[in-house]
PDB file of N, CA, C and O in Angstrom:
ATOM      1  N   MET A   1       6.931   6.172   9.332  1.00  0.00           N
ATOM      2  CA  MET A   1       5.670   5.431   9.883  1.00  0.00           C
ATOM      3  C   MET A   1       6.139   3.523   9.644  1.00  0.00           C
ATOM      4  O   MET A   1       6.660   3.256   8.561  1.00  0.00           O
ATOM      5  N   ASP A   2       5.950   2.482  10.540  1.00  0.00           N
ATOM      6  CA  ASP A   2       6.910   1.611  10.909  1.00  0.00           C
ATOM      7  C   ASP A   2       7.272   0.703   9.792  1.00  0.00           C
ATOM      8  O   ASP A   2       6.658  -0.314  10.114  1.00  0.00           O
ATOM      9  N   SER A   3       7.771   0.484   8.887  1.00  0.00           N
ATOM     10  CA  SER A   3       7.940  -0.486   7.699  1.00  0.00           C
ATOM     11  C   SER A   3       6.515  -1.754   7.834  1.00  0.00           C
ATOM     12  O   SER A   3       5.653  -1.983   6.986  1.00  0.00           O
ATOM     13  N   LEU A   4       6.655  -2.257   8.907  1.00  0.00           N
ATOM     14  CA  LEU A   4       5.302  -3.520   8.928  1.00  0.00           C
ATOM     15  C   LEU A   4       4.079  -2.927   8.639  1.00  0.00           C
ATOM     16  O   LEU A   4       3.254  -3.126   7.747  1.00  0.00           O
ATOM     17  N   ILE A   5       4.147  -1.975   9.797  1.00  0.00           N
ATOM     18  CA  ILE A   5       2.109  -1.144   9.353  1.00  0.00           C
ATOM     19  C   ILE A   5       2.229  -0.386   7.794  1.00  0.00           C
ATOM     20  O   ILE A   5       1.256  -0.033   7.127  1.00  0.00           O
ATOM     21  N   LEU A   6       3.400  -0.261   7.472  1.00  0.00           N
ATOM     22  CA  LEU A   6       3.327   0.102   6.007  1.00  0.00           C
ATOM     23  C   LEU A   6       2.932  -1.304   4.813  1.00  0.00           C
ATOM     24  O   LEU A   6       2.193  -1.419   3.835  1.00  0.00           O
ATOM     25  N   ALA A   7       3.804  -2.123   5.491  1.00  0.00           N
ATOM     26  CA  ALA A   7       3.053  -3.041   4.367  1.00  0.00           C
ATOM     27  C   ALA A   7       2.258  -4.129   4.667  1.00  0.00           C
ATOM     28  O   ALA A   7       2.329  -5.163   4.003  1.00  0.00           O
ATOM     29  N   GLU A   8       1.528  -4.003   5.576  1.00  0.00           N
ATOM     30  CA  GLU A   8       0.024  -4.498   6.064  1.00  0.00           C
ATOM     31  C   GLU A   8      -0.768  -3.981   5.419  1.00  0.00           C
ATOM     32  O   GLU A   8      -1.763  -4.599   5.039  1.00  0.00           O
ATOM     33  N   ARG A   9      -0.556  -2.732   5.119  1.00  0.00           N
ATOM     34  CA  ARG A   9      -1.415  -1.490   4.803  1.00  0.00           C
ATOM     35  C   ARG A   9      -1.842  -2.168   3.260  1.00  0.00           C
ATOM     36  O   ARG A   9      -2.911  -2.491   2.742  1.00  0.00           O
ATOM     37  N   ILE A  10      -0.306  -2.197   2.805  1.00  0.00           N
ATOM     38  CA  ILE A  10      -0.292  -2.538   1.157  1.00  0.00           C
ATOM     39  C   ILE A  10      -0.880  -3.787   0.768  1.00  0.00           C
ATOM     40  O   ILE A  10      -1.556  -3.825  -0.260  1.00  0.00           O
ATOM     41  N   PHE A  11      -0.684  -4.938   1.552  1.00  0.00           N
ATOM     42  CA  PHE A  11      -1.321  -6.105   1.776  1.00  0.00           C
ATOM     43  C   PHE A  11      -2.994  -5.769   1.518  1.00  0.00           C
ATOM     44  O   PHE A  11      -3.784  -6.330   0.758  1.00  0.00           O
ATOM     45  N   LYS A  12      -3.148  -4.921   2.220  1.00  0.00           N
ATOM     46  CA  LYS A  12      -4.758  -5.049   2.685  1.00  0.00           C
ATOM     47  C   LYS A  12      -4.943  -4.349   1.249  1.00  0.00           C
ATOM     48  O   LYS A  12      -5.690  -4.835   0.400  1.00  0.00           O
ATOM     49  N   LEU A  13      -4.255  -3.250   1.056  1.00  0.00           N
ATOM     50  CA  LEU A  13      -4.845  -3.076  -0.535  1.00  0.00           C
ATOM     51  C   LEU A  13      -4.895  -4.343  -1.802  1.00  0.00           C
ATOM     52  O   LEU A  13      -5.985  -4.777  -2.176  1.00  0.00           O
ATOM     53  N   ILE A  14      -4.264  -4.590  -2.084  1.00  0.00           N
ATOM     54  CA  ILE A  14      -3.320  -5.573  -3.024  1.00  0.00           C
ATOM     55  C   ILE A  14      -4.935  -7.008  -2.754  1.00  0.00           C
ATOM     56  O   ILE A  14      -5.565  -7.234  -3.788  1.00  0.00           O
ATOM     57  N   ARG A  15      -5.295  -7.599  -1.764  1.00  0.00           N
ATOM     58  CA  ARG A  15      -6.014  -8.166  -2.004  1.00  0.00           C
ATOM     59  C   ARG A  15      -7.596  -7.455  -1.763  1.00  0.00           C
ATOM     60  O   ARG A  15      -8.579  -8.170  -1.570  1.00  0.00           O
ATOM     61  N   SER A  16      -7.644  -6.557  -1.788  1.00  0.00           N
ATOM     62  CA  SER A  16      -8.516  -6.115  -1.870  1.00  0.00           C
ATOM     63  C   SER A  16      -9.274  -5.680  -3.010  1.00  0.00           C
ATOM     64  O   SER A  16     -10.499  -5.679  -3.132  1.00  0.00           O
ATOM     65  N   ARG A  17      -8.175  -5.215  -4.039  1.00  0.00           N
ATOM     66  CA  ARG A  17      -8.213  -5.183  -5.419  1.00  0.00           C
ATOM     67  C   ARG A  17      -8.538  -6.300  -6.217  1.00  0.00           C
ATOM     68  O   ARG A  17      -9.228  -6.349  -7.235  1.00  0.00           O
ATOM     69  N   GLN A  18      -7.741  -7.489  -5.401  1.00  0.00           N
ATOM     70  CA  GLN A  18      -7.675  -8.541  -6.225  1.00  0.00           C
ATOM     71  C   GLN A  18      -9.027  -9.493  -5.802  1.00  0.00           C
ATOM     72  O   GLN A  18      -9.679 -10.328  -6.428  1.00  0.00           O
ATOM     73  N   ALA A  19      -9.098  -9.041  -4.671  1.00  0.00           N
ATOM     74  CA  ALA A  19     -11.167  -9.707  -4.983  1.00  0.00           C
ATOM     75  C   ALA A  19     -11.535  -8.903  -5.442  1.00  0.00           C
ATOM     76  O   ALA A  19     -11.754  -9.479  -6.508  1.00  0.00           O
ATOM     77  N   GLN A  20     -11.904  -7.758  -5.650  1.00  0.00           N
ATOM     78  CA  GLN A  20     -12.617  -7.038  -6.799  1.00  0.00           C
ATOM     79  C   GLN A  20     -12.736  -7.575  -8.222  1.00  0.00           C
ATOM     80  O   GLN A  20     -13.739  -7.991  -8.802  1.00  0.00           O
ATOM     81  N   ILE A  21     -11.248  -7.448  -8.724  1.00  0.00           N
ATOM     82  CA  ILE A  21     -10.683  -8.074  -9.956  1.00  0.00           C
ATOM     83  C   ILE A  21     -11.813  -9.836 -10.032  1.00  0.00           C
ATOM     84  O   ILE A  21     -12.987  -9.805 -10.402  1.00  0.00           O
ATOM     85  N   ILE A  22     -11.360 -10.676  -9.759  1.00  0.00           N
ATOM     86  CA  ILE A  22     -12.067 -12.020  -9.155  1.00  0.00           C
ATOM     87  C   ILE A  22     -13.550 -11.581  -9.411  1.00  0.00           C
ATOM     88  O   ILE A  22     -14.065 -11.739 -10.519  1.00  0.00           O
ATOM     89  N   GLU A  23     -14.205 -11.039  -8.381  1.00  0.00           N
ATOM     90  CA  GLU A  23     -16.102 -10.822  -8.316  1.00  0.00           C
ATOM     91  C   GLU A  23     -16.251 -10.569 -10.121  1.00  0.00           C
ATOM     92  O   GLU A  23     -16.830 -11.314 -10.912  1.00  0.00           O
ATOM     93  N   ILE A  24     -15.584  -9.386 -10.397  1.00  0.00           N
ATOM     94  CA  ILE A  24     -15.445  -8.991 -12.011  1.00  0.00           C
ATOM     95  C   ILE A  24     -15.586 -10.165 -13.168  1.00  0.00           C
ATOM     96  O   ILE A  24     -16.304 -10.282 -14.161  1.00  0.00           O
ATOM     97  N   ILE A  25     -14.562 -10.974 -12.565  1.00  0.00           N
ATOM     98  CA  ILE A  25     -14.030 -11.983 -13.748  1.00  0.00           C
ATOM     99  C   ILE A  25     -15.334 -12.869 -13.747  1.00  0.00           C
ATOM    100  O   ILE A  25     -16.048 -13.040 -14.735  1.00  0.00           O
ATOM    101  N   THR A  26     -15.583 -13.516 -12.240  1.00  0.00           N
ATOM    102  CA  THR A  26     -16.249 -14.871 -11.875  1.00  0.00           C
ATOM    103  C   THR A  26     -18.138 -13.965 -12.169  1.00  0.00           C
ATOM    104  O   THR A  26     -18.980 -14.719 -12.657  1.00  0.00           O
ATOM    105  N   SER A  27     -18.473 -12.895 -11.942  1.00  0.00           N
ATOM    106  CA  SER A  27     -19.747 -12.787 -12.324  1.00  0.00           C
ATOM    107  C   SER A  27     -19.774 -12.302 -13.581  1.00  0.00           C
ATOM    108  O   SER A  27     -20.926 -12.086 -13.958  1.00  0.00           O
ATOM    109  N   ASN A  28     -19.145 -12.112 -14.174  1.00  0.00           N
ATOM    110  CA  ASN A  28     -19.013 -12.292 -16.508  1.00  0.00           C
ATOM    111  C   ASN A  28     -19.561 -10.278 -16.031  1.00  0.00           C
ATOM    112  O   ASN A  28     -20.628  -9.864 -16.484  1.00  0.00           O
ATOM    113  N   GLN A  29     -19.038  -9.726 -15.512  1.00  0.00           N
ATOM    114  CA  GLN A  29     -18.940  -8.129 -15.582  1.00  0.00           C
ATOM    115  C   GLN A  29     -18.056  -7.433 -16.730  1.00  0.00           C
ATOM    116  O   GLN A  29     -17.963  -6.249 -17.055  1.00  0.00           O
ATOM    117  N   VAL A  30     -17.095  -9.249 -17.508  1.00  0.00           N
ATOM    118  CA  VAL A  30     -16.057  -8.080 -18.449  1.00  0.00           C
ATOM    119  C   VAL A  30     -16.736  -8.221 -19.690  1.00  0.00           C
ATOM    120  O   VAL A  30     -17.411  -9.188 -20.045  1.00  0.00           O
ATOM    121  N   LYS A  31     -16.484  -7.097 -20.368  1.00  0.00           N
ATOM    122  CA  LYS A  31     -16.900  -6.220 -21.592  1.00  0.00           C
ATOM    123  C   LYS A  31     -17.032  -7.369 -23.020  1.00  0.00           C
ATOM    124  O   LYS A  31     -18.013  -7.751 -23.658  1.00  0.00           O
ATOM    125  N   ASP A  32     -15.779  -7.629 -23.120  1.00  0.00           N
ATOM    126  CA  ASP A  32     -14.915  -8.806 -23.726  1.00  0.00           C
ATOM    127  C   ASP A  32     -14.018  -8.722 -23.751  1.00  0.00           C
ATOM    128  O   ASP A  32     -13.426  -7.794 -23.201  1.00  0.00           O
ATOM    129  N   TRP A  33     -13.491  -9.592 -24.361  1.00  0.00           N
ATOM    130  CA  TRP A  33     -11.588 -10.582 -24.304  1.00  0.00           C
ATOM    131  C   TRP A  33     -10.830  -9.734 -23.847  1.00  0.00           C
ATOM    132  O   TRP A  33     -10.269  -9.990 -22.782  1.00  0.00           O
ATOM    133  N   ASN A  34     -10.623  -8.674 -24.405  1.00  0.00           N
ATOM    134  CA  ASN A  34      -9.576  -7.219 -24.523  1.00  0.00           C
ATOM    135  C   ASN A  34     -10.126  -7.005 -22.682  1.00  0.00           C
ATOM    136  O   ASN A  34      -9.375  -7.314 -21.758  1.00  0.00           O
ATOM    137  N   ASP A  35     -11.353  -6.508 -22.494  1.00  0.00           N
ATOM    138  CA  ASP A  35     -11.137  -6.223 -21.038  1.00  0.00           C
ATOM    139  C   ASP A  35     -10.828  -7.300 -19.662  1.00  0.00           C
ATOM    140  O   ASP A  35     -10.465  -7.028 -18.517  1.00  0.00           O
ATOM    141  N   TYR A  36     -11.251  -9.076 -20.549  1.00  0.00           N
ATOM    142  CA  TYR A  36     -11.095  -9.876 -19.619  1.00  0.00           C
ATOM    143  C   TYR A  36      -9.156 -10.076 -19.553  1.00  0.00           C
ATOM    144  O   TYR A  36      -8.389 -10.409 -18.650  1.00  0.00           O
ATOM    145  N   GLN A  37      -9.015  -9.787 -20.599  1.00  0.00           N
ATOM    146  CA  GLN A  37      -7.238  -9.906 -20.745  1.00  0.00           C
ATOM    147  C   GLN A  37      -6.599  -8.828 -19.694  1.00  0.00           C
ATOM    148  O   GLN A  37      -5.473  -9.010 -19.231  1.00  0.00           O
ATOM    149  N   ASN A  38      -7.120  -8.087 -19.470  1.00  0.00           N
ATOM    150  CA  ASN A  38      -6.529  -6.644 -19.140  1.00  0.00           C
ATOM    151  C   ASN A  38      -7.285  -6.836 -17.452  1.00  0.00           C
ATOM    152  O   ASN A  38      -6.790  -5.957 -16.745  1.00  0.00           O
ATOM    153  N   HIS A  39      -7.966  -7.413 -16.904  1.00  0.00           N
ATOM    154  CA  HIS A  39      -8.288  -7.907 -15.573  1.00  0.00           C
ATOM    155  C   HIS A  39      -7.150  -8.524 -15.163  1.00  0.00           C
ATOM    156  O   HIS A  39      -6.396  -8.095 -14.288  1.00  0.00           O
ATOM    157  N   LEU A  40      -6.999  -9.664 -15.872  1.00  0.00           N
ATOM    158  CA  LEU A  40      -5.925 -10.904 -15.544  1.00  0.00           C
ATOM    159  C   LEU A  40      -4.780 -10.783 -15.925  1.00  0.00           C
ATOM    160  O   LEU A  40      -4.290 -11.890 -16.148  1.00  0.00           O
ATOM    161  N   GLY A  41      -3.597  -9.352 -16.251  1.00  0.00           N
ATOM    162  CA  GLY A  41      -3.041  -8.586 -16.187  1.00  0.00           C
ATOM    163  C   GLY A  41      -3.244  -8.137 -15.445  1.00  0.00           C
ATOM    164  O   GLY A  41      -2.605  -8.707 -14.561  1.00  0.00           O
ATOM    165  N   GLN A  42      -3.966  -7.085 -14.881  1.00  0.00           N
ATOM    166  CA  GLN A  42      -3.681  -6.920 -13.239  1.00  0.00           C
ATOM    167  C   GLN A  42      -3.427  -7.491 -13.014  1.00  0.00           C
ATOM    168  O   GLN A  42      -2.206  -7.647 -13.034  1.00  0.00           O
ATOM    169  N   LEU A  43      -4.299  -8.508 -12.521  1.00  0.00           N
ATOM    170  CA  LEU A  43      -4.534 -10.154 -11.505  1.00  0.00           C
ATOM    171  C   LEU A  43      -2.782 -10.331 -11.459  1.00  0.00           C
ATOM    172  O   LEU A  43      -2.188 -10.322 -10.381  1.00  0.00           O
ATOM    173  N   ASP A  44      -2.221 -10.457 -12.492  1.00  0.00           N
ATOM    174  CA  ASP A  44      -0.241 -10.865 -12.593  1.00  0.00           C
ATOM    175  C   ASP A  44       0.072  -9.811 -11.480  1.00  0.00           C
ATOM    176  O   ASP A  44       0.421  -9.890 -10.302  1.00  0.00           O
ATOM    177  N   THR A  45      -0.110  -9.132 -12.059  1.00  0.00           N
ATOM    178  CA  THR A  45       0.664  -7.843 -12.050  1.00  0.00           C
ATOM    179  C   THR A  45       0.875  -7.750 -10.057  1.00  0.00           C
ATOM    180  O   THR A  45       1.890  -7.819  -9.363  1.00  0.00           O
ATOM    181  N   LEU A  46      -0.831  -7.542  -9.632  1.00  0.00           N
ATOM    182  CA  LEU A  46      -0.739  -7.631  -8.535  1.00  0.00           C
ATOM    183  C   LEU A  46      -0.253  -8.835  -7.166  1.00  0.00           C
ATOM    184  O   LEU A  46       0.000  -8.597  -5.985  1.00  0.00           O
ATOM    185  N   ASN A  47      -0.267 -10.122  -7.908  1.00  0.00           N
ATOM    186  CA  ASN A  47       0.387 -11.184  -7.837  1.00  0.00           C
ATOM    187  C   ASN A  47       1.651 -11.143  -7.145  1.00  0.00           C
ATOM    188  O   ASN A  47       1.870 -11.598  -6.022  1.00  0.00           O
ATOM    189  N   TYR A  48       2.603 -10.460  -8.042  1.00  0.00           N
ATOM    190  CA  TYR A  48       3.885 -10.282  -8.588  1.00  0.00           C
ATOM    191  C   TYR A  48       3.891  -9.024  -7.154  1.00  0.00           C
ATOM    192  O   TYR A  48       4.797  -9.015  -6.321  1.00  0.00           O
ATOM    193  N   ILE A  49       3.010  -8.299  -7.130  1.00  0.00           N
ATOM    194  CA  ILE A  49       3.944  -7.344  -5.671  1.00  0.00           C
ATOM    195  C   ILE A  49       3.877  -7.805  -4.703  1.00  0.00           C
ATOM    196  O   ILE A  49       4.786  -7.636  -3.890  1.00  0.00           O
ATOM    197  N   GLU A  50       2.596  -8.695  -4.361  1.00  0.00           N
ATOM    198  CA  GLU A  50       2.329  -9.337  -2.940  1.00  0.00           C
ATOM    199  C   GLU A  50       3.692  -9.863  -2.983  1.00  0.00           C
ATOM    200  O   GLU A  50       4.590  -9.223  -2.436  1.00  0.00           O
ATOM    201  N   GLN A  51       3.969 -11.127  -3.665  1.00  0.00           N
ATOM    202  CA  GLN A  51       4.913 -11.688  -3.611  1.00  0.00           C
ATOM    203  C   GLN A  51       6.063 -10.796  -3.525  1.00  0.00           C
ATOM    204  O   GLN A  51       6.770 -11.282  -2.642  1.00  0.00           O
ATOM    205  N   GLU A  52       6.626  -9.726  -3.989  1.00  0.00           N
ATOM    206  CA  GLU A  52       7.849  -9.471  -4.062  1.00  0.00           C
ATOM    207  C   GLU A  52       7.855  -8.476  -2.676  1.00  0.00           C
ATOM    208  O   GLU A  52       8.986  -8.199  -2.277  1.00  0.00           O
ATOM    209  N   LEU A  53       6.751  -7.926  -1.924  1.00  0.00           N
ATOM    210  CA  LEU A  53       6.993  -7.163  -0.899  1.00  0.00           C
ATOM    211  C   LEU A  53       7.175  -8.435   0.000  1.00  0.00           C
ATOM    212  O   LEU A  53       8.046  -8.470   0.869  1.00  0.00           O
ATOM    213  N   SER A  54       6.266  -9.544  -0.259  1.00  0.00           N
ATOM    214  CA  SER A  54       6.529 -10.263   1.008  1.00  0.00           C
ATOM    215  C   SER A  54       8.034 -10.891   1.235  1.00  0.00           C
ATOM    216  O   SER A  54       8.512 -11.305   2.291  1.00  0.00           O
ATOM    217  N   ASP A  55       8.585 -10.843   0.045  1.00  0.00           N
ATOM    218  CA  ASP A  55      10.415 -11.393  -0.063  1.00  0.00           C
ATOM    219  C   ASP A  55      10.869 -10.366   0.616  1.00  0.00           C
ATOM    220  O   ASP A  55      11.075 -10.514   1.820  1.00  0.00           O
ATOM    221  N   LEU A  56      11.003  -9.696   0.278  1.00  0.00           N
ATOM    222  CA  LEU A  56      11.284  -8.233   1.308  1.00  0.00           C
ATOM    223  C   LEU A  56      10.937  -7.821   2.394  1.00  0.00           C
ATOM    224  O   LEU A  56      11.608  -6.919   2.896  1.00  0.00           O
ATOM    225  N   LEU A  57       9.829  -8.324   3.073  1.00  0.00           N
ATOM    226  CA  LEU A  57       9.359  -8.454   4.129  1.00  0.00           C
ATOM    227  C   LEU A  57      10.399  -9.615   4.639  1.00  0.00           C
ATOM    228  O   LEU A  57      10.998  -9.311   5.671  1.00  0.00           O
ATOM    229  N   LYS A  58      10.724 -10.964   4.049  1.00  0.00           N
ATOM    230  CA  LYS A  58      11.688 -12.004   4.772  1.00  0.00           C
ATOM    231  C   LYS A  58      12.517 -11.774   5.238  1.00  0.00           C
ATOM    232  O   LYS A  58      12.839 -11.922   6.417  1.00  0.00           O
ATOM    233  N   LYS A  59      13.590 -10.919   3.500  1.00  0.00           N
ATOM    234  CA  LYS A  59      14.794 -10.371   3.732  1.00  0.00           C
ATOM    235  C   LYS A  59      15.184  -9.439   4.944  1.00  0.00           C
ATOM    236  O   LYS A  59      16.328  -9.328   5.385  1.00  0.00           O
ATOM    237  N   GLN A  60      13.795  -8.626   5.535  1.00  0.00           N
ATOM    238  CA  GLN A  60      14.372  -7.533   6.471  1.00  0.00           C
ATOM    239  C   GLN A  60      14.821  -8.413   7.428  1.00  0.00           C
ATOM    240  O   GLN A  60      15.994  -8.586   7.756  1.00  0.00           O
ATOM    241  N   GLU A  61      13.353  -9.240   8.080  1.00  0.00           N
ATOM    242  CA  GLU A  61      13.511 -10.123   9.502  1.00  0.00           C
ATOM    243  C   GLU A  61      14.850 -10.870   9.336  1.00  0.00           C
ATOM    244  O   GLU A  61      15.598 -11.052  10.297  1.00  0.00           O
ATOM    245  N   GLN A  62      15.163 -11.351   7.933  1.00  0.00           N
ATOM    246  CA  GLN A  62      16.174 -12.039   8.148  1.00  0.00           C
ATOM    247  C   GLN A  62      17.330 -11.336   8.720  1.00  0.00           C
ATOM    248  O   GLN A  62      17.875 -11.829   9.708  1.00  0.00           O
ATOM    249  N   ASN A  63      17.767 -10.238   8.213  1.00  0.00           N
ATOM    250  CA  ASN A  63      19.031  -9.363   8.588  1.00  0.00           C
ATOM    251  C   ASN A  63      18.932  -8.553   9.686  1.00  0.00           C
ATOM    252  O   ASN A  63      19.901  -7.999  10.205  1.00  0.00           O
ATOM    253  N   GLU A  64      17.298  -8.424  10.224  1.00  0.00           N
ATOM    254  CA  GLU A  64      17.259  -7.971  11.631  1.00  0.00           C
ATOM    255  C   GLU A  64      18.032  -9.020  12.213  1.00  0.00           C
ATOM    256  O   GLU A  64      19.255  -9.061  12.346  1.00  0.00           O
ATOM    257  N   HIS A  65      16.791 -10.239  12.690  1.00  0.00           N
ATOM    258  CA  HIS A  65      17.746 -11.210  12.970  1.00  0.00           C
ATOM    259  C   HIS A  65      19.517 -11.381  13.251  1.00  0.00           C
ATOM    260  O   HIS A  65      20.184 -11.191  14.268  1.00  0.00           O
ATOM    261  N   SER A  66      19.782 -11.688  12.286  1.00  0.00           N
ATOM    262  CA  SER A  66      21.555 -11.643  11.782  1.00  0.00           C
ATOM    263  C   SER A  66      21.816 -10.291  12.358  1.00  0.00           C
ATOM    264  O   SER A  66      23.035 -10.118  12.336  1.00  0.00           O
ATOM    265  N   ASN A  67      21.349  -9.504  12.742  1.00  0.00           N
ATOM    266  CA  ASN A  67      22.181  -8.498  13.210  1.00  0.00           C
ATOM    267  C   ASN A  67      22.099  -8.477  14.738  1.00  0.00           C
ATOM    268  O   ASN A  67      22.905  -8.364  15.661  1.00  0.00           O
ATOM    269  N   PHE A  68      20.667  -8.648  14.595  1.00  0.00           N
ATOM    270  CA  PHE A  68      20.749  -8.817  16.554  1.00  0.00           C
ATOM    271  C   PHE A  68      21.603 -10.122  17.176  1.00  0.00           C
ATOM    272  O   PHE A  68      21.845 -10.183  18.381  1.00  0.00           O
ATOM    273  N   THR A  69      21.939 -10.928  16.442  1.00  0.00           N
ATOM    274  CA  THR A  69      22.875 -11.975  16.861  1.00  0.00           C
ATOM    275  C   THR A  69      24.208 -11.711  17.008  1.00  0.00           C
ATOM    276  O   THR A  69      24.970 -12.049  17.913  1.00  0.00           O
ATOM    277  N   GLU A  70      24.507 -10.744  15.513  1.00  0.00           N
ATOM    278  CA  GLU A  70      25.863 -10.170  15.579  1.00  0.00           C
ATOM    279  C   GLU A  70      25.974  -9.431  16.722  1.00  0.00           C
ATOM    280  O   GLU A  70      26.888  -9.864  17.424  1.00  0.00           O
ATOM    281  N   THR A  71      25.230  -8.192  17.335  1.00  0.00           N
ATOM    282  CA  THR A  71      24.864  -7.610  18.368  1.00  0.00           C
ATOM    283  C   THR A  71      25.089  -8.341  19.284  1.00  0.00           C
ATOM    284  O   THR A  71      26.100  -8.176  19.967  1.00  0.00           O
ATOM    285  N   ARG A  72      24.369  -9.150  19.484  1.00  0.00           N
ATOM    286  CA  ARG A  72      24.549 -10.047  20.940  1.00  0.00           C
ATOM    287  C   ARG A  72      25.685 -10.607  21.234  1.00  0.00           C
ATOM    288  O   ARG A  72      26.164 -10.769  22.356  1.00  0.00           O
ATOM    289  N   SER A  73      26.257 -10.998  19.899  1.00  0.00           N
ATOM    290  CA  SER A  73      27.434 -11.934  20.058  1.00  0.00           C
ATOM    291  C   SER A  73      28.817 -10.970  20.465  1.00  0.00           C
ATOM    292  O   SER A  73      29.677 -11.415  21.226  1.00  0.00           O
ATOM    293  N   ARG A  74      28.870 -10.193  20.120  1.00  0.00           N
ATOM    294  CA  ARG A  74      30.279  -8.911  20.380  1.00  0.00           C
ATOM    295  C   ARG A  74      29.899  -8.205  21.875  1.00  0.00           C
ATOM    296  O   ARG A  74      30.690  -7.590  22.590  1.00  0.00           O
ATOM    297  N   ASN A  75      28.853  -8.396  22.073  1.00  0.00           N
ATOM    298  CA  ASN A  75      28.406  -7.756  23.962  1.00  0.00           C
ATOM    299  C   ASN A  75      29.023  -9.069  24.572  1.00  0.00           C
ATOM    300  O   ASN A  75      29.797  -8.930  25.519  1.00  0.00           O
ATOM    301  N   THR A  76      28.789 -10.122  24.185  1.00  0.00           N
ATOM    302  CA  THR A  76      29.419 -10.799  25.158  1.00  0.00           C
ATOM    303  C   THR A  76      30.766 -11.591  25.408  1.00  0.00           C
ATOM    304  O   THR A  76      30.989 -12.100  26.506  1.00  0.00           O
TER     305      THR A  76
END
């Protein structure tokens, strides 16, 4: 599977879960303080994973661009 397709699917899953958690919190569906804290922790973790994945994709894109430029300059 292409890494870009995989990343898009992971982003979709992350954003879907983030929306579910936000809905739970904002619609007062939390049971107690511990449940609230648990949901906030999940949200923090999902935000962290989303940012890390985004950073990795940017690095990969930069590497691919750099490799393309190097290959092109060698061939000319």
